[in-house]
N, C-alpha and C positions, 0 to 999 in steps of 0.2 A: 771503212765502216759506213761512212756517209753515203756511199753509193748503194750499199745494201739497204739502208733505211729508206732511201729515195725509191728504190725498186719496190720495196715492201709497201710503201705508201701508195705508189701508183697502182699496184696490183689490188690492194684493198679498196682504193677509190673506184676502180673499175667494177669490182664486185658490188660495192655500194650503189653505184650508178645503175647497174643492171637490176638490182632489187628495187630501187626507186622507180625505174621504168615500168616494172610490173605493177606497182601501186598507182602510178599516174595514168597509165594507159591499160586498164584492165581488158579493154576490147581486143587488144592484141597479145595478151599474155598467153592465150592458148596457142596462137600461131607461132610464138617464139619459145614455147616451153622447152622443146627439145634442145634448142640452141643454148639457152641460158643454163639448162640443167647440165649440159655438157661442159659449159664454162665452170660451173660450180664443182663438177667432178674433177676437172683438171686442176682447179685451185686447191681442192681438198687433198688430192693425191700428189700435189707438188712436193718436192723435197724441201728440206729445211733451208732457210735463207743462209747463204754463206758468201764469202768474199768472191768466190769464183763463179757466182751465178751470172748468167748472161741473159740479156733481153731477147725474147723471141722475135723472129723476123716479122711476123704478122701478128698484130694485136687482135684479140677477140672483138667481134662487132659489139657496138654499144647498143643501148636500148633502142628498139625500133620505134616506128611511128613517124619519123621525119627523114628517113634515109633514102626513100625512093618515091617517084611520082605515083607508083602503083599503090602505095599505102595511103590510107585516108586518116585525117586527123580525128582524134577522139572528141574534139570540140563540136563536131557536127557541121553541117553545111552552113554557110553564111546566109542571112536573110536576103531574099530577092529584092533588089532595088533597081527596078527598071528605069534607066535614065534616058531611054530613047523611045518610049511608048507614048502614043497620044500626040496631041498638038504640041509643037515646039514653041515655047514662050520665052520671049526676051525679058530683060529686066523692066523695060518700059511697058510691055504687055502686062506683066505681073502687077506693076504699080497701078495701072489704069483699072485692071480688074478688081484689085483690092479696094480702091477708092469707090468703085461702083457697087460692089457686092458685099463688102465687109459689113457684118451686122452691127458691130459697134459704131461704125461711122453712120450707118443708116438710122440707128437709134438716136443719134444727135439731131437728126432732122425733126423728129417728134418733139424733142426738147425745145427746139426753136418754135414749133407750132404752139406749144404750151405758153411760151413767152409772148408770142404774138397775140394769143387769145387774151392774155392779161392786159395787153395794151388796148384791145377792143373793149374789155370790161371797164377800163379806166377812162373811157370816152362817153360818158352818159349825157353830156350837155345837149339839150334840145330834144332828147329822146324820151318819151313818156314812159313811166314805170307804172304798170298795172298791178293792182291787188284785187282779189275777188274772194268771196265767202258765201256759202250756201248752207242753210240749216233746214232740217225737217224735224217736226216735233208734234206730240199730242198737246192740244190746247183745251183748257176747261171751257165748257159752254156757258157757264155763269161766272162772270168776273167778280160779282159780289161774294160768291161762295167758291172761290177758286180752289182752295185746298180740298174741301169736302166734295166738290163737284169732280175733282180729278180722281179721288179715291173711290167715288161711287160709280165711276165709269162714264160719267156724263161729259165726254170729251169729243173733240173733233180733230181732224188732221190740219196742221198748219205748216207753213214754210216761209222762210225769210232769206233774202239774198242781198248782197252788197258788192258793188264794184267801184273801185276808186282808182284815180290816176294822179301822178305827180310829175312835174317837169322841173328839174333843177335849173336854177338861173345863175346863182352865184354862190361860191363856196370859199371865198377869200383865198383863192390860189391853191386849195387842196387838190382839186381835180388836175390842175396843170402839173403839180409836183408828182401826183400819182402816175400821170402819163410819162413824166421824165423817168421815174423809177422803172416803169415797164420797158421803156426804150433801152435803159441801161441793162435790163435783164436780157433783152434780145441781143444786144452787143456782146454780153458775156457768153451767151450760148453760142454765138458765132465763133468767138475765140476758142471756146471749149471744143467745138467741132474741128477747128483748124489744128488744135493741139492733138486731138485724137487722130486726125489724118496724118500728122507728122509721126506720131507713134506707130501707126500702121505701116507707113512707108518705111520707117526704120526697121521694123520687124521683117518686112518683106525682103528688104535688101540684105539684112543679116542672114536670113534663111537661104536666099538665092545664092549669095556668095559663099555661104557655108557649104552648100551642096557642091559648088565648084571646088572649094578647098578639100572637101572629102574625096572628090575624084582624084585630085592631085596627090593627096596624102596616100590614098589607097595605091596609086600607081608606084609611089616611092617604096612602100612596104612590099609590094609585089616584086619590084626589082631587087630589093634586099633579100627577099625570100628565095628568089631564083638564084642569086649569086651564092647565098649560103648553102642552098641545096646542091649546087654544082660543086662547091668546095667540099661538102661532106662526102659526096659520091666519089670525088677525086681522091680524097684521103683514104676512104674505105677500100677503094679498088687498087690503091697504090701498094707496091711491094716494099716500099721504104718504111722505116720505123716511124710511127705516128704517136705523138703525145696524146694519151687518152684524155687528159684533162682539157687540152685544147679542143679535142673533138667533141667532148661533152659541152663545152662552152659554145661551140658553133651550133650544136643542136638546140641548146637552150636559147640562143639568140634567134634561131629560126622559129622556135616555138613562140617566142615573144613577138616576132614579126607577124606570124599567123594570128596570134591573139589580138594584136593591134588591128589587123585587117577586119576581124570580126567586130571589134569595137567601132571601127569607122563605119562599117555597114549598118550597124544598129543605129548609130547617131544620124547617119544619112537618112535612114528610113523615118526616124522621128522628125527630122528637118523637113522631109517631103510632106509628111502628114501635117505639120504645122503650117507649111506654106499653102497647102490645100485649104486649110481652115481659113487662113487670112484672105485667100482669094475668093472665098464664098462658094467653093465647089462642094458638090454632094460627095458623100462617102463612096469610095471606090472609083472615083473619076481618075482616069489616067491622063497624064501629061508629062512633058519633058521640058528641060531647059535648053535654050538655044545655044548658049556658049559652051565651049568644051573645057576651057582652062581659065584660070585667073590670069589676067593681063595687067601689067603695071600701067598706072595712070600718071601722065605728066601734070604736075600741079606745083605751083609756086606758093610757098608759105609766106604769108605777109606778117606784119608786125602784130603783136598781141592786142594792141589798142584797136586795130581795125575789127578784129573778131569780137572784142568786147562791145564796141559800139553797135555792131550788127546784132548782137544778142540783145542789147537793150531796146533796139528798134523792132526787131522781128520776132522775138520770143513771145509766144502767146501768154505765158505766165506773167510777164511784165505788163502787158496790156490789160490782163485781167486785174492786176493790182490797181492800175489807173481807173478802170471801170468800178472796182470795188470802193475806191476812195470817193468817186463822184456819187455812187449810189448811197453810200453811208451818209454823205453830206446832205443829199436830197431827203433821205429818211429823217435826218435830224430836223431839217426845216419843216417837214410834214408834221412831225410830232409837236413842234411848237405851235402850229396853226390848228391843231385839232380842237382846241378850246373854242375856236370861232364857230358860229352857227352856220347852218346850211339854209339858203333862201331859195324858195321855189314857189310855183303855183300848182294848184291841184283842184280836183273836183271829185264828186261821188254821186252815185245813184243807188238808192236802197228801196226795197219793196218788201211787203209782207202780205200774206193772204191765208185765209182759212176756208175750208170747204163749206162749213155751216156758220151762220152768224153767231156772234158772241153777245150775250145779254149782260147788262150791268155796266157797260162802258159809258162813262159820262162824257168824256172828251173824244170826239170822233174825227178830229182833223188829222191830217197826215203826220204832223209832228208830235202828236200826243197819243194817238191810238197805237197801242203796242202790238196789235194783231193784224190789222188791215190798213195799209198805208202805202204811199209812194212818195219818196223824198229825193231831193236833188240839191246839190250845193256846189259852189265854186268860189275860190278865194286865194289869198296869199298865205304861204306857210313859212314859218321861221322855226327851225328845230335845232337844238344843241344840247350838250351835256357838260356840266361843270363838276368835275371831280378833281379837286386840287391835288390830293395825294397821288392818285394814279397818273395825273398829268405830269407832275414833277418827276415821278419815278421813271416814266417812259422817256421823257425828254432827256433826263440825265443818262439813261442807258444808251440812247441813240447818240448822244454827244461822246460818250466814252468809246463807242464802236467807231465813230468817225476818227477820233484821235488815234486809236489803235491802228486802223488801216493806213492812216497817214504815216505813222512811224514805220510800219512794215514796208511801205513804198520807199521811204527814205533809206532804209537798210538795204533793200534790193538794188 
């Protein structure tokens, strides 16, 4: 009885696999309609299962789609991934092109220019600072009746201008600290550029070797597909009894291999596009990679302490922490000195002129006449601001920032 149940199960599973094949591969259902219909007719007209039932010498063929090279997969053709088109680039060529053309790396150059401009801005010593002002206005003709003369229309056209310059001499160290902060900013931008270059090089190598890996993996799945296809053809053409369950498993394994090939091709296409972007190439640019396969590299692994020390010395993030501590310490010193005044020398020239003369002006010298004058001056300037509340708050905040960065550095 056990043999009868086993035969019944195999025959039912064959019918179920045939029906599933029609659902999974509708593009081939019409081509195999006659064959499967014949199998169903044979199954329905079969006699009742009994102890004396024997296995047929040849099992009916399983669902099509993967039984012959002339049949096409319902998954569609794989995407084209031209690996030998355009210039052949080695890993060194890709790294050089990425460092020269990558837009993220080039953007860091402009960040460095911004930091260098801040350093120039923090170097005002000995360079005069000019201020100018010019006014045009209607002026009353009668200074004794200025308001009534203005509203009666008894006015004339007047103009006034002033130009002044100042030269900073001494700021109690504030200019020097500002220059120090600007230099720390330049150093930080350099480290950020190095960090971005390292990230780009890592991405380029990952994509390059990922393409090589995809080629090797694709070849493995193609070999597996070829062996599975040969085995399926051998069993289907053999006159010996074949287990239909094993045959279905072989076809499912082949289906999985073809599916993996399509997946590898899609990921390889994405990797090529990502590599093109990292290299700074325009859309549609064709290129190929020089290597054909992944090759093992001879490398001796050293002690963990060696790599830890290298990371502390060469990691841009660690150097950025050092720069951040120095910059915050300089900012703290600058905030403490902002209460000190700025000392410099300056001068000015001011003029005023009206088209028609003004009557009623008693004082007509240059420093008292508000309408027509020429004034000039030169002297020492001391300027500062004392705001105790703001000074203490900003100093305390700068001190806290310095302590925080110092702790972060010690943790790292």
